[in-house]
Residue, then its C-alpha position, 0 to 999 in steps of 0.5 A: x470835822x471829818x475829812x472826805x475820802x478823796x482816794x475813793x473818788x480817784x478809784x471810782x474815776x479810774x474804774x469809770x475810765x476803764x469801763x468807757x474804754x471797753x465800750x469804745x474799743x473795736x471788737x476783738x481788740x482786747x482779746x488781742x492784747x491778752x496773753x495767748x496760750x502756748x502754740x508749741x514749737x514753730x517746727x512742729x508738723x501735724x500729720x492728718x490721719x489717712x483714711x483706711x484703704x478701701x477693700x478690694x472687692x468685686x472680683x472672683x478668685x480661682x485656684x487651678x491645678x493640672x493633671x496628666x490623668x484623672x487619678x494622677x497627682x498635680x503637675x508641678x512644673x512645665x505648665x503655662x496658663x493663659x487666660x482669655x476674655x470671651x470674644x463676645x465681651x471684647x468685640x469679636x476676638x478673644x483677648x489675652x488677659x494674663x499668662x502664668x507659669x506657676x504650677x497652680x496659680x490663683x487667678x483674680x478675675x473681674x465678673x465676666x466670661x473667660x477661657x482658661x487654657x493650660x499647656x504642657x509642651x504640645x498637650x493642652x486643654x481649654x475650659x470656659x468659666x463664668x465669673x458672676x461676682x465675688x467668689x473663691x473656687x477651684x478648677x481641676x484640669x485633666x490633660x489626658x496627656x503622655x510623652x513621646x520620645x523618637x529615636x532614629x536608626x539606619x536599616x543596618x541597625x546603626x544609630x543615625x546621626x541625631x543632628x541630621x534628623x528632624x521630625x514632624x508630628x501630625x494629628x489623626x484629624x484631617x482638613x477639608x482636603x484630607x490632609x493631616x493637621x500638623x501639630x509640630x515640626x522640626x522636632x529633634x531626636x531624643x527629647x520628650x514631646x508632650x502630647x494629648x493622648x491619641x493617634x499621631x503620624x510621625x514623619x522623620x527627615x534624615x538630612x535635607x534631601x529626600x530621605x524620609x521615614x513615616x510611622x503611626x504611633x499611639x500616645x497614652x495618657x500618663x505614659x512615655x512611649x519610645x518609638x524607633x524610626x528606621x531610615x533606609x538612606x544612603x550617604x552619597x558624596x560627589x566630586x568633579x574630576x578630570x580623570x578617575x581618582x583625580x582631585x575634586x574641582x572647586x567652583x562647581x554647581x551640583x544638582x540631583x534629580x530622580x531618573x524621572x526628572x524630579x529635582x531633589x537638591x541643588x548645592x555648590x562646592x568641591x565635595x557636596x554630601x547628600x543623604x538620599x532615599x534608595x533609588x536611581x538618580x541623575x547628578x549634574x555638575x556645571x563648571x566653567x559654563x559646561x555641564x557634565x552628568x552621570x546616572x547612579x543608583x543607591x540602596x539603603x545603608x550605602x555610603x557611596x562616593x560618586x565621581x563625575x569625570x570630565x571628558 
């Protein structure tokens, strides 16, 4: 009699139980119990790839240079460039967009209308440019400018004290009242003043009273002009004394007028000094509530000491 293979019956029961368990288990439970793939070390950081930076677009690019004359080389120093947005686009007033001090900057501008001004000292030129979109262009500015150096002297040929001299420069253009337009004032002697080519009127003031000299000068493009202005001035000092040759009295107030009564200058002190144009004058000295006067006259080149004697 053959034995029944009971081991086959046990194996079948085991397989049946496993199948039953699979059917009744919640979804995903078996996968949870299965070994998982290695996720790498816990301190690993994954950096996402950054999107590429967008390319700048939509602006115009203008390279600018400035020249003294049509045929001269580009100016390499001393320039100031200013860019203004046209007033029609910004509410009725030109708007300063940028300032550049490079000799030949490259300007990046959004579409629109602009004014570009370049200045070299008092010489300048403004041009309008329209930016329609992306473009790369060059602009050449011809200033038609020159230089002016002013040298003051006295009528006797001696050099004037440059520290006491200032110049005003007026253009040949005139306003509605017939007055010349002032270009610059308070210019010191010896330096080079950059101006657009043209005719100018120079007013030189020696001291702070009424000694002046005037000359019309011509500035040529690409050239340096030196102009000498001669002053017919007198250097006059005053003192109030109790007797001729006496000591100057302090705490004195002074005033000088022309013989017609036009006020020239007021000051105070023991020994005031005035630089006066040739002419006749009246000096008034006030001390301790009393007034003392004296008439006097001076010529160009004089160096005078005027005493006012108390009676």
